[in-house]
C-alpha positions, 0 to 999 in steps of 0.5 A, spaced: 124 262 762 127 267 767 127 274 765 134 276 769 139 271 771 145 271 776 150 266 776 156 266 782 156 274 782 160 277 787 161 285 788 164 289 793 167 296 794 173 295 798 174 290 803 169 284 804 165 283 799 158 286 800 154 280 796 158 274 795 157 268 790 149 270 788 145 265 784 138 268 782 133 267 777 127 272 776 121 269 773 116 273 769 110 276 774 114 275 780 113 280 786 119 280 790 121 283 796 128 284 798 129 284 805 135 285 810 138 289 815 140 296 813 147 296 809 147 289 807 146 291 799 139 291 797 140 297 793 146 294 790 143 288 788 138 293 784 143 296 781 146 290 779 139 288 775 139 295 772 146 295 770 149 301 774 153 296 778 158 291 774 159 285 778 167 283 780 165 276 779 160 272 775 155 274 770 148 277 770 144 275 764 138 279 761 133 277 756 134 281 749 130 287 749 128 287 756 126 294 759 127 295 766 125 302 770 127 304 777 124 308 782 129 311 787 128 312 794 129 319 794 124 324 791 128 330 787 128 337 790 128 340 783 122 337 780 120 342 775 115 342 769 108 340 769 105 333 771 104 331 763 111 333 762 114 329 767 110 323 766 112 323 758 119 323 759 119 316 761 117 315 754 124 317 751 125 321 745 117 321 743 115 323 750 120 329 750 116 331 743 109 330 746 111 334 752 114 340 748 107 339 744 103 340 750 108 346 752 107 350 745 100 348 745 099 352 752 103 358 749 099 358 743 092 358 747 095 365 750 098 368 744 093 365 738 097 369 732 104 368 734 107 365 727 113 362 730 109 358 735 104 356 729 111 354 725 114 350 731 107 346 733 107 344 726 114 341 726 112 338 732 106 335 729 110 332 724 115 329 728 110 326 733 106 323 726 113 320 724 114 316 731 107 314 731 106 318 738 099 320 738 097 313 741 102 314 746 099 321 748 093 318 749 096 313 754 100 318 758 093 321 759 090 315 761 096 313 766 095 320 769 088 319 770 089 312 773 094 315 778 089 321 780 093 326 778 092 333 774 096 333 768 097 341 768 099 341 775 106 344 776 110 338 780 114 343 784 107 345 788 105 338 789 106 334 796 111 329 797 106 323 796 103 326 790 110 327 787 112 320 788 105 318 784 108 322 779 115 319 779 111 312 779 107 314 773 113 316 769 116 309 771 110 305 769 109 309 762 114 305 759 110 299 761 117 296 763 118 288 763 121 289 770 119 295 775 124 296 781 122 300 787 126 302 793 122 304 799 116 306 795 112 308 801 117 312 805 115 318 808 108 317 805 101 318 809 097 312 810 092 314 804 097 314 799 101 308 801 094 304 801 093 307 794 100 305 791 098 298 794 092 297 790 095 300 784 101 295 784 096 289 786 094 289 779 101 291 775 102 285 770 110 286 770 115 283 774 116 287 781 122 287 785 121 292 791 125 294 798 120 296 803 120 295 811 113 296 811 110 290 813 103 291 811 105 293 804 110 287 804 104 282 806 099 285 801 104 285 795 110 280 795 109 273 792 117 271 793 122 274 798 129 274 797 133 276 804 140 278 804 144 276 809 152 276 810 153 277 803 148 271 801 142 272 797 137 267 800 130 266 796 124 264 799 118 262 794 112 264 799 109 270 802 111 274 808 108 270 813 110 263 811 117 266 810 118 268 817 116 261 819 121 258 814 127 263 816 126 261 824 127 254 822 133 255 818 136 260 823 135 254 828 138 249 824 144 253 822 145 255 829 145 247 831 150 246 825 155 252 827 155 249 834 157 242 832 162 245 828 165 249 833 165 243 838 169 239 833 174 245 832 175 246 839 176 238 840 181 238 834 185 244 837 186 240 844 188 234 840 193 238 836 196 241 842 197 234 845 204 233 843 209 230 838 204 224 836 200 230 832 205 231 827 206 223 826 206 221 818 199 218 819 196 224 822 198 229 817 191 228 814 188 230 820 192 236 821 190 238 814 183 238 816 184 242 822 187 247 818 181 247 813 176 248 819 180 254 821 180 257 815 172 255 814 171 258 821 175 265 819 171 266 813 164 265 817 160 271 817 157 272 824 150 275 824 149 282 825 147 283 832 141 287 834 140 294 837 140 294 845 135 299 847 135 301 855 131 306 858 133 310 864 129 308 871 126 315 872 121 317 877 113 316 875 109 322 872 103 324 876 097 320 874 094 325 869 099 327 863 096 332 859 089 335 859 086 339 853 080 342 853 076 345 847 083 347 844 084 350 837 090 352 833 091 355 826 096 358 822 091 362 818 084 363 820 081 360 814 085 354 815 084 351 822 088 345 824 085 344 830 078 346 832 075 345 839 079 339 841 079 336 848 083 330 850 085 327 857 092 323 856 093 319 863 100 315 865 101 309 861 097 311 855 100 310 848 097 314 843 098 314 836 097 321 832 095 319 824 093 324 818 095 325 811 101 329 810 101 336 811 095 335 816 098 338 822 100 332 826 107 335 828 103 341 830 098 338 834 104 335 838 107 341 839 100 344 841 099 339 846 107 340 849 105 347 850 111 349 845 106 352 841 100 356 844 093 354 843 089 360 840 083 358 844 082 353 850 086 350 855 092 345 856 094 343 863 100 338 864 101 333 870 106 333 875 113 330 874 113 330 867 120 329 864 119 329 856 124 326 851 122 328 843 124 324 837 124 329 831 123 326 824 127 332 821 133 330 825 133 338 827 137 335 834 143 332 830 149 337 828 151 335 821 158 338 821 160 334 827 161 326 827 157 321 830 161 321 837 160 328 838 152 328 837 152 323 843 152 326 850 155 333 847 161 329 845 163 327 852 167 320 852 162 317 857 155 317 857 151 315 864 145 310 863 141 309 870 147 311 874 153 307 871 158 311 866 159 307 859 164 309 854 160 313 848 163 308 843 161 302 847 154 305 848 154 307 840 155 299 839 149 298 842 146 301 836 150 298 831 155 303 830 162 300 829 168 304 832 170 307 825 163 309 824 163 313 831 168 317 828 165 319 821 161 325 819 154 325 820 153 326 813 156 319 811 150 315 814 144 313 811 137 315 813 136 309 817 143 310 821 141 317 822 134 315 825 138 309 829 143 315 832 137 319 834 134 313 838 141 313 841 141 320 843 134 320 845 135 314 850 141 318 854 136 322 857 131 320 863 124 321 861 117 318 863 114 321 857 116 319 850 114 323 844 116 320 837 115 323 831 116 318 825 121 314 828 120 308 823 122 311 817 128 307 814 129 303 820 130 295 818 124 290 820 129 287 826 130 294 829 122 296 828 120 290 832 125 291 837 123 298 838 116 295 838 118 291 844 121 296 848 115 301 847 110 295 849 114 294 856 115 302 857 112 304 863 111 311 861 107 315 856 108 315 849 105 320 844 107 317 837 106 320 830 107 314 824 104 312 818 107 304 819 100 301 820 103 295 823 107 299 828 101 303 830 097 296 831 102 293 835 104 299 840 098 304 841 092 303 845 089 309 842 088 314 836 088 321 835 086 322 828 086 329 824 081 329 819 081 335 816 078 342 816 080 342 824 076 336 825 080 332 830 077 325 833 079 320 838 078 313 837 080 307 842 085 301 839 090 301 834 090 303 827 085 297 824 080 299 830 080 306 828 079 304 821 073 300 823 070 305 827 071 311 822 068 306 816 062 305 821 061 312 822 061 314 815 056 308 813 051 311 818 045 315 815 046 322 816 040 324 820 037 331 821 040 335 826 034 336 832 034 339 839 038 336 844 033 330 847 031 330 854 035 327 859 030 321 860 031 319 853 039 318 854 041 311 853 043 308 859 047 301 861 042 296 864 044 292 871 046 286 866 050 291 861 054 294 867 055 287 870 058 285 863 062 291 862 066 289 869 067 282 867 069 283 860 076 285 862 077 278 866 074 274 860 078 277 855 085 276 859 083 269 860 082 268 852 088 271 850 092 267 855 089 261 852 091 264 845 098 265 847 099 258 849 096 256 842 101 260 838 107 258 842 105 251 841 104 253 833 110 256 833 114 250 834 116 246 828 115 239 831 108 241 832 106 240 825 108 233 825 102 232 830 097 230 825 090 231 827 092 235 833 094 241 828 087 241 825 084 241 832 089 247 835 088 251 828 081 251 829 081 253 836 086 259 835 081 261 829 075 261 834 079 264 839 080 270 834 073 271 832 071 271 840 076 276 842 074 280 836 067 280 838 068 281 845 073 287 844 067 290 839 062 289 845 067 292 850 068 298 846 060 299 845 059 298 852 064 303 854 061 308 849 054 308 852 057 309 859 061 315 856 055 318 854 051 317 860 057 320 864 057 326 860 049 326 860 050 326 868 055 332 868 049 336 864 
């Protein structure tokens, strides 16, 4: 039996309804991801579920005594008290009694003979007894322990990631029937996101969440509800299957709309042919035409896509940044970078990863010479034109309108030597003319990030520095930004916690691993993870004196030949793999019977071969690198 039902629900806030004629059934144990562009009504749908928003039309039904808990997108700035106090608040009155009991207990530990505290503690004990609350006390402690939190820690002193864990613990301590999570991974580091994924995978209740983290959605969602142009379309499948079904549905809808428009155009020609159209025997056709006109007027067009265009700019020199043995620390006892060296060449796309607060932005600023390295040397190449995307939005002026934040408030902006009206340029980034004149404070987080991208691409640059550009962006805009960066001929330095974005864009990873240790890895996020695990699994060997040069592992003639031939072989296999994927993406492909099995098997075989070849390429390049270092002495 459904735990929540919606029958013909519509809701709006003036103008066209945000959600229209919604019919949904949410079953026990569903793990539902709400997908859709920014502003289509995902948060509003969650508020309909909780009862915070009432429908203008239709009914929302819930099972009797259904418990629903919601974790909102933003972490409050004023979190106070200990972790235990905050988590126990999720239990209502009983939780408040338990929190007060713990506070008084701690006070009494410092003042043993305080009779007032003893009396207060006795009253609280009796009140908790009456509520059968001691079992709940143990349950709160268990939840805190499972969340890997310190029950006595002050919440205000915790990082943003740990605060989100506290709020998640507060949400689930009630053991709700339905748990709602709005962007639970936003602004969290990869380690914390992975922990939340593992925790929610074992959650037994009904889970409804909004997320633009594609890896998170793939791991958790068993059902997708897509919000699009006021509709809620349910797909009972995982994310990968949803993408295939959505493409098929979009193609079918496009064909249907095209046929409708063609018929409407034909009828419009007919109505203008003269007096024959108004004869009595044609009145039915005239009424049908009026109905078609109404239907066409009411059709909601699909939200467009962001159009990103970069300036044509002079290439930088082959060398972009060369750092030798650099170190940096705000406090000597807490190094952020220790003896790190790297060479970044033109066209490199480098991802920078590490826990929140580890110093990723600091490393960027040191490499860009905005902060002086405490030791070592940094050399920049020639003709560098750098554009910087700042995750804190410091470049935006919240006292000004959207329009005034682009090109200094000028009416025109010049892109590749061609002047464009600023309002028209903003429409490329999905800002309506009305939004262009509205205050920046009216924008959502995703819209602010889109505005910062719009501002970024008004300037010519051959080096893009992007600090957390993916926060709050919807999946369609994320994918377009990925495509742009893949085709971008310049150099990219990218800080992101979006694992798929890193996998799809970067060619190398710089990882901040704590205590000043910064290491470089070849490939994307998954490649870094694999190399890191391999390094950690190797047995620690006793440090010995450096071996003589003749014992250094060198590439044989055969291995050198193999290393030279690997790129061409990989390119050939990837070309075949691309052809297979294009064939498999055609809906008609799955009607071809035995050929489906053959092609699918070959695609799996190619993937395995390519993984092995990439691993071998990396192994040989590592040996070659050590050999070159040895030769240099």
